[in-house]
C-alpha positions in Angstrom: 93.7 126.7 97.5 91.6 126.2 100.9 93.6 126.7 104.6 96.9 127.5 102.5 99.5 129.9 103.9 101.6 131.8 101.1 104.6 134.0 101.5 104.6 137.1 99.1 108.1 138.0 98.2 108.7 141.5 96.8 111.6 143.0 95.5 112.5 146.8 97.3 112.3 149.6 94.6 113.2 152.4 96.7 115.9 152.9 99.3 115.2 152.8 102.7 116.9 153.1 106.1 117.7 149.2 106.5 117.1 148.1 102.9 118.8 148.9 99.6 117.6 148.4 96.0 117.2 145.1 94.8 116.6 143.5 98.4 114.1 141.2 99.0 111.7 141.2 101.8 109.2 138.6 102.9 105.6 140.2 103.7 103.2 138.0 106.5 101.2 134.9 105.1 98.3 135.1 103.7 95.5 132.7 104.9 92.8 131.6 102.7 89.9 130.0 104.7 86.5 128.6 103.3 83.9 127.3 105.4 81.9 125.8 102.7 80.9 121.8 104.2 83.0 119.9 101.4 86.3 121.8 102.3 85.6 121.0 106.2 85.0 117.5 105.8 87.5 115.1 107.5 90.7 114.1 105.1 93.6 111.9 105.3 96.1 113.5 107.3 98.3 113.8 104.1 102.3 114.2 105.4 101.3 113.1 108.8 101.0 110.1 110.8 98.8 107.4 109.1 95.2 107.4 110.8 93.2 104.6 112.1 93.6 102.1 115.1 92.8 98.3 115.7 91.4 96.8 118.9 91.8 93.4 120.0 91.3 91.0 122.6 93.6 88.2 123.8 92.7 85.1 125.3 94.4 82.4 126.6 92.9 78.7 127.3 95.2 78.3 130.2 97.9 80.2 132.1 100.9 78.4 132.8 102.6 81.0 134.9 99.5 81.5 137.2 99.6 85.6 137.1 97.1 86.3 134.9 94.8 83.7 134.9 92.8 82.3 131.7 89.6 83.6 129.4 90.1 87.3 128.2 93.0 88.7 129.7 94.1 91.6 127.8 92.3 94.1 125.6 94.3 96.6 123.6 95.0 99.1 120.4 97.3 99.0 117.5 97.6 102.2 116.3 98.3 103.5 112.7 102.0 104.3 113.6 102.0 100.2 114.9 102.7 100.9 118.1 100.5 98.8 120.6 98.8 99.8 123.7 98.3 97.1 126.1 95.8 96.8 128.9 96.1 93.7 131.4 92.6 92.9 132.8 94.5 92.0 136.0 95.0 92.6 138.8 91.7 93.3 139.5 89.9 96.1 139.8 92.1 98.3 137.2 94.7 96.2 135.8 98.0 97.8 134.0 98.7 99.5 131.0 101.9 98.8 128.8 103.1 100.5 125.1 104.9 98.4 123.0 107.0 99.6 119.8 104.8 96.8 117.8 102.2 94.3 118.8 105.1 91.6 117.4 107.5 93.0 119.9 104.8 92.3 122.6 104.1 88.4 121.3 107.9 88.0 121.4 107.9 88.6 124.7 104.6 88.1 126.6 103.5 85.1 124.1 105.8 83.2 122.3 107.5 82.1 125.5 104.4 80.3 126.7 103.3 77.7 123.6 101.1 75.8 126.3 98.6 78.8 126.8 97.0 78.4 123.6 96.9 82.0 123.1 94.4 83.8 120.7 94.3 87.3 119.4 91.2 88.5 117.7 90.8 92.2 116.2 87.3 93.7 115.9 86.9 92.9 112.1 87.5 89.0 113.4 90.7 88.0 112.2 92.1 86.0 114.6 96.0 85.2 115.0 96.5 82.2 117.1 100.1 80.9 119.4 100.7 77.9 121.0 100.1 74.0 120.9 96.6 72.7 119.6 
């Protein structure tokens, strides 16, 4: 197997100062690495966190509170873990950044309470989620 570590167990055959016959020792891991292109190609992360992000923008047709304005007010990403990173585009010039456990958590706080804003979340693949009065 490529890039695999294996511990080697050996039974002690003769007595030494710290060991008795029949004791088991673990020798350092042996690492086998291949530099063949097919072994170096990116692969899914296995048992690690899922990979991939989805980018989106948030558009408001109006702003009930007068704080963020209308038009595209947010750009963001949803990480493969489900966490959402929100970049408010106001106040100019840098805006602000917030991290939420999920996009749903964000919408519960910042979108659902303001149905008159007629908010639209648009993902990079064209999928849209619409909120508010029509």
